[in-house]
DOVEX-662691 format. One record per residue (C-alpha): residue number from 1; x, y, z. Coordinates in Angstrom, 1 decimal. Layout:
N
r seq->NUM | X->X | Y->Y | Z->Z $
...
//
This chain:
80
r seq->1 | X->-22.2 | Y->2.5 | Z->17.2 $
r seq->2 | X->-20.9 | Y->-0.9 | Z->16.7 $
r seq->3 | X->-20.1 | Y->-0.4 | Z->13.0 $
r seq->4 | X->-18.1 | Y->2.7 | Z->13.9 $
r seq->5 | X->-16.0 | Y->0.5 | Z->16.3 $
r seq->6 | X->-15.5 | Y->-2.1 | Z->13.5 $
r seq->7 | X->-14.4 | Y->0.6 | Z->11.1 $
r seq->8 | X->-12.0 | Y->2.1 | Z->13.6 $
r seq->9 | X->-10.5 | Y->-1.3 | Z->14.4 $
r seq->10 | X->-10.0 | Y->-2.1 | Z->10.6 $
r seq->11 | X->-8.3 | Y->1.3 | Z->10.1 $
r seq->12 | X->-6.1 | Y->0.7 | Z->13.0 $
r seq->13 | X->-5.2 | Y->-3.0 | Z->12.1 $
r seq->14 | X->-4.2 | Y->-2.3 | Z->8.5 $
r seq->15 | X->-1.4 | Y->0.2 | Z->9.2 $
r seq->16 | X->-0.3 | Y->-1.9 | Z->12.1 $
r seq->17 | X->0.6 | Y->-4.7 | Z->9.6 $
r seq->18 | X->-1.8 | Y->-7.2 | Z->10.9 $
r seq->19 | X->-2.6 | Y->-9.8 | Z->8.1 $
r seq->20 | X->-6.1 | Y->-9.4 | Z->6.5 $
r seq->21 | X->-7.2 | Y->-12.9 | Z->7.7 $
r seq->22 | X->-6.3 | Y->-12.2 | Z->11.3 $
r seq->23 | X->-8.0 | Y->-8.7 | Z->11.1 $
r seq->24 | X->-11.1 | Y->-10.2 | Z->9.5 $
r seq->25 | X->-11.4 | Y->-12.9 | Z->12.3 $
r seq->26 | X->-11.0 | Y->-10.1 | Z->15.0 $
r seq->27 | X->-13.6 | Y->-7.8 | Z->13.5 $
r seq->28 | X->-15.9 | Y->-10.6 | Z->12.5 $
r seq->29 | X->-16.0 | Y->-10.0 | Z->8.8 $
r seq->30 | X->-16.7 | Y->-13.1 | Z->6.8 $
r seq->31 | X->-16.0 | Y->-11.9 | Z->3.3 $
r seq->32 | X->-13.3 | Y->-9.8 | Z->1.7 $
r seq->33 | X->-15.9 | Y->-7.5 | Z->0.0 $
r seq->34 | X->-17.5 | Y->-6.5 | Z->3.4 $
r seq->35 | X->-14.0 | Y->-6.1 | Z->5.0 $
r seq->36 | X->-13.0 | Y->-3.8 | Z->2.2 $
r seq->37 | X->-16.0 | Y->-1.6 | Z->2.8 $
r seq->38 | X->-14.7 | Y->-0.9 | Z->6.3 $
r seq->39 | X->-11.1 | Y->-0.4 | Z->5.2 $
r seq->40 | X->-11.6 | Y->3.2 | Z->3.9 $
r seq->41 | X->-8.6 | Y->4.9 | Z->2.4 $
r seq->42 | X->-8.4 | Y->8.5 | Z->3.3 $
r seq->43 | X->-6.7 | Y->11.2 | Z->1.3 $
r seq->44 | X->-4.0 | Y->11.4 | Z->4.0 $
r seq->45 | X->-3.3 | Y->7.7 | Z->3.5 $
r seq->46 | X->-3.0 | Y->8.4 | Z->-0.3 $
r seq->47 | X->-0.6 | Y->11.4 | Z->0.3 $
r seq->48 | X->1.5 | Y->9.4 | Z->2.6 $
r seq->49 | X->1.7 | Y->6.5 | Z->0.1 $
r seq->50 | X->2.8 | Y->8.9 | Z->-2.7 $
r seq->51 | X->5.4 | Y->10.5 | Z->-0.4 $
r seq->52 | X->6.9 | Y->7.1 | Z->0.4 $
r seq->53 | X->7.0 | Y->6.2 | Z->-3.2 $
r seq->54 | X->8.7 | Y->9.5 | Z->-4.1 $
r seq->55 | X->11.3 | Y->9.0 | Z->-1.3 $
r seq->56 | X->11.9 | Y->5.4 | Z->-2.5 $
r seq->57 | X->12.3 | Y->6.6 | Z->-6.2 $
r seq->58 | X->14.6 | Y->9.3 | Z->-5.3 $
r seq->59 | X->16.8 | Y->7.0 | Z->-3.2 $
r seq->60 | X->17.0 | Y->4.5 | Z->-5.9 $
r seq->61 | X->18.0 | Y->7.2 | Z->-8.4 $
r seq->62 | X->20.6 | Y->8.5 | Z->-6.1 $
r seq->63 | X->22.0 | Y->4.9 | Z->-5.5 $
r seq->64 | X->22.1 | Y->4.1 | Z->-9.2 $
r seq->65 | X->23.9 | Y->7.4 | Z->-10.1 $
r seq->66 | X->26.5 | Y->6.8 | Z->-7.4 $
r seq->67 | X->27.2 | Y->3.2 | Z->-8.6 $
r seq->68 | X->27.9 | Y->4.3 | Z->-12.2 $
r seq->69 | X->26.2 | Y->1.1 | Z->-13.5 $
r seq->70 | X->24.5 | Y->1.4 | Z->-16.9 $
r seq->71 | X->21.7 | Y->-1.0 | Z->-17.5 $
r seq->72 | X->20.8 | Y->-1.8 | Z->-21.2 $
r seq->73 | X->17.1 | Y->-2.1 | Z->-21.8 $
r seq->74 | X->15.9 | Y->-4.7 | Z->-24.3 $
r seq->75 | X->14.5 | Y->-3.4 | Z->-27.6 $
r seq->76 | X->11.1 | Y->-4.6 | Z->-28.4 $
r seq->77 | X->10.6 | Y->-4.9 | Z->-32.1 $
r seq->78 | X->7.5 | Y->-3.2 | Z->-33.6 $
r seq->79 | X->7.1 | Y->-1.0 | Z->-30.3 $
r seq->80 | X->7.0 | Y->2.8 | Z->-31.0 $
//
């Protein structure tokens, strides 16, 4: 079906890094809201994003602990 092809195209263009405006022109979507309906996020996509975030966080923690730099955080009055 035509709509299945559009969905496949959107799901392929997003991770390829194609800008949304270019992807929309290629798939014929005129509005962001309709385009987003075709850009379905799967559980696998979500797991991959969490894994990337986790890897980034652990890398940052490792780098900051190696540098020995201590960063003072501002105190916000009235916050508890």
